[in-house]
N, CA, C and O of each residue as an XYZ file, in Angstrom:
844
protein
N     113.366     77.225    114.871
C     112.127     78.007    114.826
C     112.259     79.148    113.818
O     113.351     79.684    113.625
N     111.134     79.525    113.168
C     111.196     80.652    112.233
C     111.578     81.946    112.941
O     111.203     82.181    114.089
N     112.316     82.759    112.244
C     112.713     84.063    112.782
C     111.502     84.992    112.728
O     110.995     85.261    111.640
N     111.019     85.496    113.887
C     109.837     86.367    113.866
C     110.080     87.682    113.148
O     109.132     88.373    112.775
N     111.351     88.036    112.951
C     111.671     89.288    112.255
C     111.833     89.078    110.753
O     112.013     90.043    110.011
N     111.772     87.833    110.301
C     111.913     87.527    108.876
C     110.564     87.725    108.191
O     109.606     87.007    108.477
N     110.492     88.698    107.287
C     109.223     89.022    106.619
C     108.941     88.109    105.430
O     107.871     88.199    104.828
N     109.882     87.234    105.082
C     109.693     86.378    103.916
C     108.537     85.402    104.129
O     108.468     84.708    105.144
N     107.641     85.366    103.160
C     106.580     84.372    103.168
C     106.905     83.292    102.141
O     107.732     83.485    101.250
N     106.229     82.147    102.288
C     106.523     81.002    101.431
C     105.227     80.471    100.820
O     104.209     80.341    101.498
N     105.292     80.171     99.528
C     104.170     79.548     98.832
C     104.654     78.238     98.223
O     105.463     78.257     97.296
N     104.177     77.101     98.724
C     104.637     75.811     98.184
C     104.404     75.678     96.683
O     105.179     75.017     95.991
N     103.333     76.307     96.170
C     103.039     76.196     94.739
C     104.154     76.788     93.888
O     104.376     76.350     92.759
N     104.857     77.782     94.427
C     105.919     78.425     93.656
C     107.006     77.433     93.270
O     107.475     77.432     92.132
N     107.404     76.594     94.210
C     108.452     75.618     93.928
C     108.010     74.622     92.865
O     108.833     74.099     92.114
N     106.702     74.361     92.804
C     106.193     73.389     91.834
C     106.063     73.978     90.432
O     106.260     73.279     89.438
N     105.730     75.273     90.357
C     105.393     75.803     89.023
C     106.433     76.742     88.426
O     106.306     77.136     87.267
N     107.454     77.107     89.189
C     108.352     78.161     88.695
C     109.165     77.732     87.475
O     109.374     78.540     86.570
N     109.624     76.496     87.429
C     110.417     76.048     86.274
C     109.558     75.979     85.003
O     109.989     76.480     83.965
N     108.347     75.371     85.046
C     107.512     75.371     83.840
C     107.116     76.779     83.393
O     107.078     77.055     82.194
N     106.823     77.665     84.333
C     106.472     79.038     83.966
C     107.678     79.730     83.323
O     107.539     80.412     82.308
N     108.847     79.552     83.913
C     110.055     80.168     83.362
C     110.272     79.736     81.916
O     110.634     80.559     81.075
N     110.058     78.469     81.621
C     110.268     77.980     80.260
C     109.358     78.693     79.271
O     109.780     79.017     78.160
N     108.110     78.940     79.667
C     107.184     79.653     78.781
C     107.607     81.116     78.650
O     107.619     81.664     77.548
N     107.954     81.750     79.777
C     108.368     83.155     79.721
C     109.589     83.333     78.816
O     109.644     84.283     78.035
N     110.544     82.450     78.912
C     111.749     82.550     78.072
C     111.400     82.457     76.591
O     112.094     83.018     75.744
N     110.328     81.748     76.290
C     109.936     81.551     74.889
C     109.109     82.703     74.338
O     109.147     82.960     73.135
N     108.357     83.408     75.195
C     107.381     84.372     74.673
C     107.689     85.832     74.987
O     107.156     86.720     74.320
N     108.529     86.107     75.977
C     108.763     87.502     76.346
C     109.579     88.240     75.291
O     110.418     87.633     74.626
N     109.343     89.545     75.128
C     110.248     90.346     74.302
C     111.668     90.240     74.857
O     111.844     90.028     76.056
N     112.691     90.386     73.994
C     114.068     90.137     74.439
C     114.619     91.166     75.414
O     115.580     90.886     76.131
N     114.022     92.355     75.450
C     114.488     93.408     76.353
C     113.279     94.093     76.978
O     112.133     93.765     76.669
N     113.554     95.053     77.863
C     112.487     95.811     78.500
C     112.225     95.336     79.916
O     112.909     94.459     80.444
N     111.207     95.946     80.515
C     110.803     95.610     81.877
C     109.562     94.734     81.847
O     108.620     94.992     81.098
N     109.576     93.692     82.675
C     108.393     92.858     82.883
C     107.733     93.307     84.183
O     108.332     93.215     85.254
N     106.509     93.786     84.084
C     105.747     94.199     85.264
C     104.969     92.994     85.775
O     104.102     92.464     85.079
N     105.283     92.565     86.994
C     104.556     91.442     87.586
C     103.424     91.985     88.448
O     103.651     92.793     89.348
N     102.212     91.539     88.170
C     101.032     91.959     88.901
C     100.715     90.932     89.979
O     100.749     89.727     89.732
N     100.404     91.423     91.184
C     100.050     90.544     92.301
C     101.169     89.545     92.571
O     100.987     88.334     92.442
N     102.326     90.074     92.945
C     103.532     89.250     93.078
C     103.513     88.332     94.298
O     104.303     87.390     94.364
N     102.636     88.583     95.258
C     102.507     87.684     96.398
C     103.757     87.634     97.252
O     104.254     88.670     97.694
N     104.269     86.432     97.488
C     105.402     86.273     98.398
C     106.695     86.886     97.865
O     107.567     87.262     98.648
N     106.827     86.992     96.542
C     108.062     87.487     95.934
C     108.994     86.382     95.490
O     110.045     86.655     94.911
N     108.626     85.128     95.754
C     109.495     84.010     95.376
C     109.635     83.875     93.863
O     110.708     83.535     93.364
N     108.557     84.140     93.138
C     108.670     84.119     91.679
C     109.621     85.214     91.201
O     110.451     84.983     90.322
N     109.496     86.396     91.777
C     110.304     87.535     91.324
C     111.797     87.251     91.459
O     112.563     87.484     90.524
N     112.210     86.745     92.624
C     113.647     86.523     92.826
C     114.149     85.324     92.017
O     115.347     85.211     91.757
N     113.249     84.439     91.622
C     113.651     83.300     90.792
C     113.746     83.702     89.327
O     114.708     83.353     88.643
N     112.737     84.445     88.842
C     112.696     84.776     87.418
C     113.709     85.848     87.031
O     114.343     85.739     85.981
N     113.871     86.873     87.849
C     114.676     88.041     87.449
C     116.079     87.666     86.971
O     116.454     88.058     85.866
N     116.869     86.927     87.747
C     118.232     86.645     87.269
C     118.262     85.736     86.046
O     119.240     85.737     85.298
N     117.214     84.972     85.839
C     117.170     84.023     84.723
C     116.599     84.642     83.451
O     116.614     84.020     82.389
N     116.093     85.874     83.568
C     115.503     86.527     82.401
C     116.290     87.766     81.972
O     115.803     88.565     81.173
N     117.489     87.923     82.493
C     118.324     89.037     82.041
C     118.576     88.923     80.539
O     118.665     87.810     80.019
N     118.693     90.055     79.827
C     118.856     91.424     80.318
C     117.544     92.152     80.629
O     117.562     93.355     80.889
N     116.430     91.459     80.606
C     115.166     92.100     80.974
C     115.205     92.508     82.449
O     115.929     91.920     83.252
N     114.421     93.513     82.784
C     114.221     93.904     84.169
C     112.886     93.339     84.663
O     111.966     93.117     83.877
N     112.798     93.114     85.964
C     111.582     92.572     86.575
C     111.091     93.542     87.644
O     111.845     93.922     88.540
N     109.827     93.941     87.546
C     109.239     94.897     88.488
C     108.076     94.230     89.208
O     107.003     94.087     88.623
N     108.256     93.814     90.471
C     107.159     93.199     91.216
C     106.221     94.252     91.786
O     106.623     95.388     92.038
N     104.948     93.856     91.988
C     103.972     94.767     92.565
C     102.934     93.978     93.351
O     102.701     92.799     93.084
N     102.322     94.634     94.310
C     101.235     94.019     95.072
C     100.530     95.115     95.873
O     101.180     96.042     96.356
N      99.195     95.014     96.018
C      98.487     96.002     96.832
C      98.623     95.743     98.326
O      98.325     96.622     99.134
N      99.068     94.546     98.703
C      99.123     94.142    100.108
C     100.477     94.509    100.718
O     101.506     94.053    100.220
N     100.508     95.322    101.783
C     101.801     95.708    102.370
C     102.578     94.529    102.950
O     103.808     94.555    102.973
N     101.874     93.494    103.418
C     102.562     92.311    103.938
C     103.275     91.588    102.798
O     104.400     91.115    102.961
N     102.622     91.506    101.654
C     103.250     90.896    100.491
C     104.457     91.706    100.037
O     105.501     91.139     99.716
N     104.319     93.027    100.008
C     105.447     93.856     99.570
C     106.628     93.713    100.533
O     107.781     93.732    100.103
N     106.350     93.570    101.821
C     107.429     93.346    102.792
C     108.116     92.009    102.531
O     109.335     91.899    102.659
N     107.333     90.995    102.165
C     107.905     89.687    101.847
C     108.768     89.769    100.586
O     109.866     89.213    100.542
N     108.271     90.459     99.572
C     109.038     90.620     98.329
C     110.377     91.303     98.621
O     111.423     90.861     98.147
N     110.334     92.387     99.408
C     111.555     93.127     99.730
C     112.523     92.261    100.535
O     113.736     92.351    100.346
N     111.997     91.425    101.432
C     112.857     90.557    102.236
C     113.519     89.490    101.373
O     114.701     89.193    101.544
N     112.761     88.919    100.453
C     113.350     87.952     99.520
C     114.402     88.631     98.645
O     115.452     88.055     98.358
N     114.109     89.856     98.226
C     115.045     90.591     97.372
C     116.349     90.878     98.125
O     117.432     90.830     97.540
N     116.239     91.171     99.404
C     117.440     91.415    100.213
C     118.268     90.129    100.346
O     119.498     90.164    100.358
N     117.566     89.001    100.444
C     118.236     87.714    100.591
C     118.870     87.253     99.276
O     119.970     86.700     99.271
N     118.168     87.484     98.161
C     118.613     86.999     96.856
C     118.621     88.155     95.856
O     117.833     88.178     94.911
N     119.507     89.094     96.075
C     119.507     90.318     95.269
C     120.064     90.061     93.875
O     120.929     89.209     93.673
N     119.539     90.825     92.923
C     120.034     90.800     91.548
C     119.810     92.184     90.951
O     118.826     92.853     91.267
N     120.727     92.608     90.086
C     120.726     93.987     89.608
C     119.493     94.342     88.781
O     119.140     95.518     88.685
N     118.839     93.360     88.190
C     117.712     93.669     87.295
C     116.352     93.496     87.964
O     115.330     93.430     87.280
N     116.330     93.422     89.290
C     115.074     93.291     90.033
C     114.775     94.598     90.748
O     115.525     95.012     91.633
N     113.672     95.254     90.365
C     113.273     96.504     91.000
C     112.624     96.229     92.358
O     112.101     95.138     92.583
N     112.654     97.207     93.259
C     111.912     97.074     94.516
C     110.414     96.967     94.231
O     109.940     97.486     93.220
N     109.667     96.303     95.111
C     108.226     96.153     94.879
C     107.490     97.480     95.008
O     107.869     98.341     95.802
N     106.433     97.631     94.215
C     105.616     98.838     94.265
C     104.165     98.475     94.602
O     103.729     97.341     94.399
N     103.432     99.461     95.118
C     101.990     99.293     95.313
C     101.299     99.380     93.956
O     101.586    100.273     93.158
N     100.395     98.454     93.705
C      99.601     98.518     92.483
C      98.307     97.736     92.696
O      98.327     96.552     93.033
N      97.182     98.424     92.491
C      95.864     97.788     92.526
C      95.327     97.799     91.110
O      95.132     98.864     90.523
N      95.086     96.612     90.556
C      94.702     96.524     89.148
C      93.397     97.238     88.842
O      93.136     97.589     87.691
N      92.570     97.457     89.867
C      91.274     98.095     89.631
C      91.365     99.613     89.530
O      90.389    100.265     89.159
N      92.524    100.185     89.856
C      92.693    101.638     89.760
C      92.638    102.085     88.301
O      93.174    101.405     87.426
N      91.993    103.223     88.032
C      91.891    103.692     86.643
C      93.227    104.122     86.046
O      93.408    104.090     84.829
N      94.156    104.522     86.903
C      95.520    104.842     86.464
C      96.473    104.097     87.393
O      96.384    104.219     88.615
N      97.377    103.332     86.811
C      98.298    102.538     87.619
C      99.515    103.353     88.043
O      99.857    104.363     87.428
N     100.158    102.887     89.109
C     101.358    103.539     89.628
C     102.400    103.736     88.536
O     103.041    104.785     88.472
N     102.571    102.750     87.689
C     103.623    102.806     86.663
C     103.305    103.814     85.561
O     104.161    104.114     84.728
N     102.081    104.335     85.552
C     101.717    105.346     84.560
C     101.972    106.765     85.063
O     101.822    107.726     84.309
N     102.358    106.901     86.336
C     102.626    108.220     86.892
C     103.939    108.761     86.321
O     104.878    107.998     86.091
N     104.006    110.077     86.093
C     105.218    110.638     85.477
C     106.469    110.465     86.326
O     107.578    110.447     85.791
N     106.308    110.335     87.645
C     107.497    110.200     88.502
C     108.080    108.794     88.500
O     109.139    108.562     89.083
N     107.397    107.854     87.851
C     107.880    106.473     87.806
C     109.032    106.385     86.814
O     108.842    106.566     85.611
N     110.218    106.107     87.320
C     111.419    106.086     86.480
C     111.948    104.658     86.414
O     112.458    104.138     87.407
N     111.830    104.023     85.253
C     112.275    102.655     85.078
C     113.530    102.595     84.212
O     113.760    103.456     83.363
N     114.328    101.568     84.444
C     115.549    101.382     83.650
C     115.215    101.162     82.186
O     115.900    101.677     81.302
N     114.159    100.396     81.931
C     113.700    100.090     80.582
C     112.171    100.180     80.572
O     111.541     99.892     81.590
N     111.560    100.570     79.454
C     110.100    100.658     79.400
C     109.454     99.289     79.578
O     110.059     98.259     79.281
N     108.215     99.295     80.068
C     107.476     98.051     80.252
C     107.090     97.489     78.888
O     106.421     98.154     78.097
N     107.515     96.274     78.627
C     107.178     95.612     77.363
C     106.397     94.320     77.588
O     105.974     93.664     76.636
N     106.213     93.965     78.857
C     105.445     92.748     79.165
C     104.826     92.882     80.552
O     105.359     93.565     81.426
N     103.701     92.220     80.731
C     103.019     92.135     82.020
C     102.805     90.658     82.317
O     102.307     89.914     81.473
N     103.185     90.235     83.525
C     103.005     88.850     83.952
C     102.082     88.813     85.161
O     102.256     89.580     86.109
N     101.115     87.930     85.124
C     100.143     87.823     86.211
C      99.883     86.346     86.509
O      99.275     85.631     85.712
N     100.354     85.915     87.658
C     100.303     84.498     88.037
C      99.308     84.316     89.185
O      99.442     84.926     90.246
N      98.316     83.471     88.951
C      97.367     83.098     90.005
C      96.697     84.296     90.669
O      96.746     84.448     91.890
N      96.066     85.151     89.852
C      95.318     86.255     90.447
C      93.859     86.286     90.047
O      93.000     86.451     90.912
N      93.542     86.134     88.767
C      92.195     86.507     88.338
C      91.111     85.597     88.913
O      89.936     85.964     88.912
N      91.490     84.414     89.403
C      90.488     83.563     90.049
C      90.363     83.857     91.547
O      89.362     83.494     92.165
N      91.371     84.512     92.134
C      91.324     84.845     93.563
C      91.137     86.350     93.697
O      91.827     87.004     94.479
N      90.209     86.885     92.935
C      89.899     88.315     92.944
C      88.571     88.508     92.222
O      88.141     87.626     91.479
N      87.920     89.639     92.426
C      86.682     89.905     91.685
C      86.944     89.999     90.182
O      88.072     90.248     89.756
N      85.905     89.799     89.391
C      86.013     89.910     87.931
C      86.516     91.285     87.526
O      87.148     91.437     86.480
N      86.236     92.285     88.352
C      86.715     93.645     88.069
C      88.234     93.697     87.986
O      88.780     94.553     87.290
N      88.928     92.798     88.681
C      90.392     92.773     88.620
C      90.860     92.356     87.232
O      91.818     92.919     86.701
N      90.187     91.373     86.644
C      90.536     90.962     85.279
C      90.259     92.091     84.298
O      91.062     92.346     83.400
N      89.131     92.768     84.463
C      88.796     93.882     83.582
C      89.828     95.000     83.695
O      90.240     95.576     82.688
N      90.242     95.304     84.919
C      91.250     96.339     85.131
C      92.592     95.964     84.549
O      93.302     96.812     84.009
N      92.944     94.688     84.659
C      94.198     94.204     84.100
C      94.227     94.372     82.586
O      95.221     94.836     82.028
N      93.146     93.999     81.928
C      93.100     94.088     80.469
C      93.107     95.539     79.995
O      93.775     95.879     79.018
N      92.364     96.385     80.690
C      92.318     97.801     80.306
C      93.697     98.435     80.421
O      94.110     99.199     79.549
N      94.406     98.117     81.496
C      95.738     98.700     81.683
C      96.743     98.120     80.697
O      97.633     98.832     80.230
N      96.611     96.842     80.379
C      97.512     96.248     79.383
C      97.394     96.983     78.052
O      98.391     97.200     77.363
N      96.171     97.361     77.698
C      95.976     98.114     76.460
C      96.657     99.477     76.540
O      97.248     99.939     75.564
N      96.573    100.123     77.713
C      97.161    101.461     77.865
C      98.683    101.416     77.917
O      99.352    102.281     77.352
N      99.232    100.406     78.595
C     100.647    100.419     78.957
C     101.537     99.704     77.952
O     102.635    100.170     77.649
N     101.070     98.581     77.439
C     101.941     97.783     76.572
C     102.092     98.420     75.199
O     101.122     98.938     74.646
N     103.300     98.388     74.643
C     103.491     98.847     73.262
C     103.006     97.774     72.294
O     102.738     96.639     72.688
N     102.900     98.145     71.039
C     102.562     97.158     70.017
C     103.582     96.018     70.061
O     104.789     96.257     70.066
N     103.091     94.791     70.092
C     103.969     93.634     70.203
C     104.274     93.229     71.633
O     104.885     92.186     71.866
N     103.853     94.048     72.600
C     104.056     93.705     74.007
C     103.249     92.473     74.388
O     102.283     92.116     73.714
N     103.655     91.828     75.477
C     103.085     90.535     75.869
C     102.401     90.625     77.229
O     102.932     91.212     78.172
N     101.219     90.034     77.307
C     100.532     89.826     78.581
C     100.497     88.330     78.847
O      99.971     87.560     78.043
N     101.064     87.920     79.983
C     101.142     86.504     80.343
C     100.271     86.227     81.560
O     100.425     86.881     82.591
N      99.361     85.267     81.453
C      98.528     84.831     82.566
C      98.803     83.374     82.880
O      99.088     82.573     81.989
N      98.712     83.039     84.167
C      98.867     81.654     84.591
C      97.817     81.339     85.642
O      97.556     82.144     86.536
N      97.216     80.160     85.526
C      96.271     79.721     86.533
C      95.301     78.704     85.971
O      95.452     78.267     84.830
N      94.297     78.318     86.761
C      93.270     77.399     86.273
C      92.217     78.154     85.468
O      91.904     79.305     85.773
N      91.677     77.512     84.451
C      90.622     78.112     83.633
C      89.593     77.052     83.279
O      89.922     75.880     83.094
N      88.341     77.483     83.188
C      87.329     76.646     82.548
C      87.469     76.823     81.033
O      87.925     77.865     80.562
N      87.076     75.803     80.284
C      87.073     75.887     78.827
C      85.710     75.450     78.319
O      85.207     74.384     78.673
N      85.120     76.302     77.478
C      83.745     76.077     76.988
C      82.785     75.916     78.156
O      81.841     75.129     78.096
N      83.037     76.668     79.215
C      82.150     76.663     80.368
C      82.312     75.487     81.303
O      81.585     75.377     82.290
N      83.257     74.600     81.010
C      83.417     73.387     81.811
C      84.797     73.363     82.476
O      85.787     73.822     81.906
N      84.837     72.818     83.691
C      86.119     72.623     84.349
C      86.914     71.542     83.627
O      86.339     70.605     83.074
N      88.228     71.676     83.633
C      89.080     70.731     82.914
C      89.503     69.554     83.779
O      90.109     68.607     83.277
N      89.191     69.599     85.082
C      89.538     68.502     85.986
C      88.680     68.602     87.238
O      88.303     69.708     87.626
N      88.357     67.482     87.886
C      87.579     67.528     89.132
C      88.240     68.390     90.208
O      87.551     69.060     90.976
N      89.569     68.374     90.264
C      90.262     69.180     91.274
C      90.005     70.669     91.060
O      89.892     71.422     92.028
N      89.911     71.105     89.790
C      89.610     72.511     89.506
C      88.191     72.864     89.916
O      87.943     73.971     90.397
N      87.252     71.937     89.733
C      85.864     72.175     90.158
C      85.793     72.325     91.670
O      85.078     73.189     92.179
N      86.531     71.491     92.387
C      86.551     71.589     93.844
C      87.206     72.889     94.299
O      86.748     73.534     95.242
N      88.278     73.260     93.616
C      88.965     74.512     93.930
C      88.038     75.703     93.696
O      87.981     76.623     94.512
N      87.319     75.679     92.590
C      86.369     76.742     92.259
C      85.314     76.871     93.359
O      84.986     77.979     93.784
N      84.796     75.755     93.809
C      83.782     75.789     94.864
C      84.341     76.377     96.149
O      83.673     77.169     96.814
N      85.568     75.991     96.501
C      86.173     76.522     97.731
C      86.422     78.019     97.626
O      86.271     78.745     98.609
N      86.804     78.486     96.438
C      87.006     79.925     96.242
C      85.707     80.688     96.426
O      85.678     81.721     97.095
N      84.631     80.182     95.835
C      83.349     80.886     95.898
C      82.760     80.879     97.310
O      82.002     81.777     97.679
N      83.113     79.864     98.090
C      82.679     79.852     99.488
C      83.408     80.930    100.294
O      82.843     81.511    101.220
N      84.659     81.189     99.934
C      85.421     82.248    100.603
C      84.912     83.622    100.214
O      84.805     84.524    101.045
N      84.593     83.767     98.904
C      84.118     85.065     98.399
C      83.328     84.796     97.124
O      83.886     84.280     96.156
N      82.031     85.137     97.102
C      81.209     84.854     95.912
C      81.712     85.530     94.644
O      81.341     85.120     93.543
N      82.556     86.566     94.776
C      83.090     87.253     93.597
C      84.316     86.559     93.016
O      84.786     86.924     91.939
N      84.839     85.552     93.732
C      85.994     84.816     93.234
C      85.530     83.617     92.427
O      84.344     83.288     92.415
N      86.471     82.962     91.753
C      86.139     81.736     91.044
C      86.996     81.540     89.804
O      87.508     82.499     89.228
N      87.143     80.288     89.404
C      87.884     79.946     88.190
C      87.150     80.541     86.984
O      85.947     80.341     86.820
N      87.875     81.260     86.159
C      87.261     81.995     85.050
C      87.177     81.137     83.779
O      87.958     80.209     83.571
N      86.214     81.482     82.960
C      86.058     80.825     81.666
C      87.063     81.432     80.695
O      87.071     82.644     80.482
N      87.896     80.604     80.114
C      88.957     81.085     79.230
C      88.396     81.912     78.082
O      88.983     82.928     77.708
N      87.269     81.491     77.518
C      86.691     82.220     76.379
C      86.270     83.631     76.780
O      86.388     84.562     75.984
N      85.783     83.794     78.004
C      85.403     85.133     78.474
C      86.635     86.012     78.651
O      86.609     87.197     78.318
N      87.711     85.436     79.172
C      88.953     86.195     79.348
C      89.505     86.612     77.990
O      89.945     87.749     77.822
N      89.485     85.705     77.027
C      89.972     86.031     75.678
C      89.130     87.143     75.059
O      89.667     88.037     74.405
N      87.808     87.092     75.261
C      86.924     88.115     74.693
C      87.251     89.495     75.255
O      87.254     90.481     74.518
N      87.528     89.569     76.560
C      87.885     90.854     77.177
C      89.217     91.344     76.615
O      89.374     92.528     76.316
N      90.173     90.427     76.475
C      91.478     90.811     75.928
C      91.331     91.351     74.507
O      91.930     92.368     74.159
N      90.547     90.679     73.704
C      90.355     91.127     72.320
C      89.679     92.486     72.257
O      89.958     93.281     71.359
N      88.795     92.756     73.204
C      88.140     94.068     73.250
C      89.124     95.172     73.610
O      88.847     96.352     73.397
N      90.284     94.783     74.160
C      91.323     95.748     74.520
C      92.550     95.610     73.626
O      93.681     95.799     74.073
N      92.314     95.281     72.365
C      93.370     95.284     71.345
C      94.499     94.311     71.625
O      95.672     94.621     71.414
N      94.132     93.136     72.101
C      95.120     92.075     72.267
C      94.619     90.815     71.583
O      93.419     90.548     71.526
N      95.562     90.057     71.071
C      95.201     88.789     70.432
C      95.841     87.638     71.193
O      96.936     87.770     71.739
N      95.149     86.520     71.219
C      95.683     85.333     71.863
C      96.817     84.761     71.015
O      96.621     84.436     69.844
N      97.995     84.641     71.608
C      99.128     84.031     70.916
C      99.119     82.518     71.085
O      99.233     81.773     70.111
N      98.983     82.072     72.333
C      98.985     80.631     72.580
C      98.519     80.323     73.992
O      98.574     81.169     74.884
N      98.061     79.096     74.175
C      97.839     78.554     75.514
C      98.739     77.333     75.658
O      98.935     76.572     74.711
N      99.276     77.164     76.850
C     100.205     76.063     77.111
C      99.715     75.306     78.341
O      99.523     75.901     79.401
N      99.513     73.999     78.205
C      99.120     73.174     79.350
C     100.258     73.135     80.363
O     101.419     72.936     80.006
N      99.905     73.330     81.637
C     100.894     73.401     82.708
C     100.571     72.360     83.777
O      99.507     71.743     83.735
N     101.475     72.159     84.730
C     101.209     71.184     85.794
C      99.953     71.524     86.605
O      99.526     72.677     86.657
N      99.377     70.508     87.230
C      98.241     70.653     88.145
C      97.030     71.296     87.470
O      96.301     72.070     88.091
N      96.821     70.965     86.179
C      95.634     71.425     85.442
C      95.538     72.943     85.336
O      94.441     73.501     85.336
N      96.683     73.606     85.246
C      96.734     75.041     84.999
C      97.082     75.302     83.536
O      97.470     74.398     82.796
N      96.932     76.566     83.143
C      97.280     76.988     81.792
C      98.171     78.225     81.839
O      98.026     79.073     82.720
N      99.081     78.318     80.894
C      99.709     79.587     80.561
C      98.942     80.150     79.369
O      98.749     79.466     78.364
N      98.507     81.401     79.489
C      97.738     82.047     78.430
C      98.501     83.311     78.020
O      98.734     84.199     78.841
N      98.881     83.379     76.762
C      99.772     84.441     76.296
C      99.046     85.305     75.268
O      98.549     84.802     74.260
N      98.989     86.621     75.536
C      98.384     87.583     74.619
C      99.460     88.535     74.108
O     100.482     88.756     74.758
N      99.202     89.093     72.924
C     100.103     90.103     72.362
C      99.304     91.347     72.016
O      98.214     91.277     71.450
N      99.885     92.496     72.377
C      99.233     93.787     72.107
C      99.315     94.097     70.617
O     100.391     94.057     70.019
N      98.170     94.403     70.033
C      98.100     94.723     68.605
C      98.522     96.176     68.355
O      98.527     96.630     67.211
């Protein structure tokens, strides 16, 4: 039986997508610095990526205290020197936690990674993410997104259309985003699209660079 005191949560999708995501991150991330992970969820990605992306540091974050407890529990189970403790961060805040003067990091933030968030959140979350990326990332810094996207206003697979419908039934503000709209917002915040990479289960890796 599961241990009721074990705060670790599990996401089956993580086991399916972590290796393909890691391959893209290894190819596009700056060679040093801190990677700020937005909406880290269970923390399984954080404990998997951090030791494999050294000497970079990995900083997980989530607005949900249950998620942060899960991240900390995974970190206790699979500790690594370059993984920071999870922090509270709501992308819609006008100033992020990491912008506060008391935030002391081993290395400056040179990349932001966001996996499976902008479709399971209001559009304001995407806007907040892009605005903060412009403020926080240095020139040449990388913003990495992963998830399902529409292209030219159309779903890329029937499964994505069904997923989109289920999301909107849960919350009308959620839904699979149009890639062109996301790119337009990024460009308005001084970022250029570097590449898109087809991923398993009709997802995309979308990589931007700060100008």
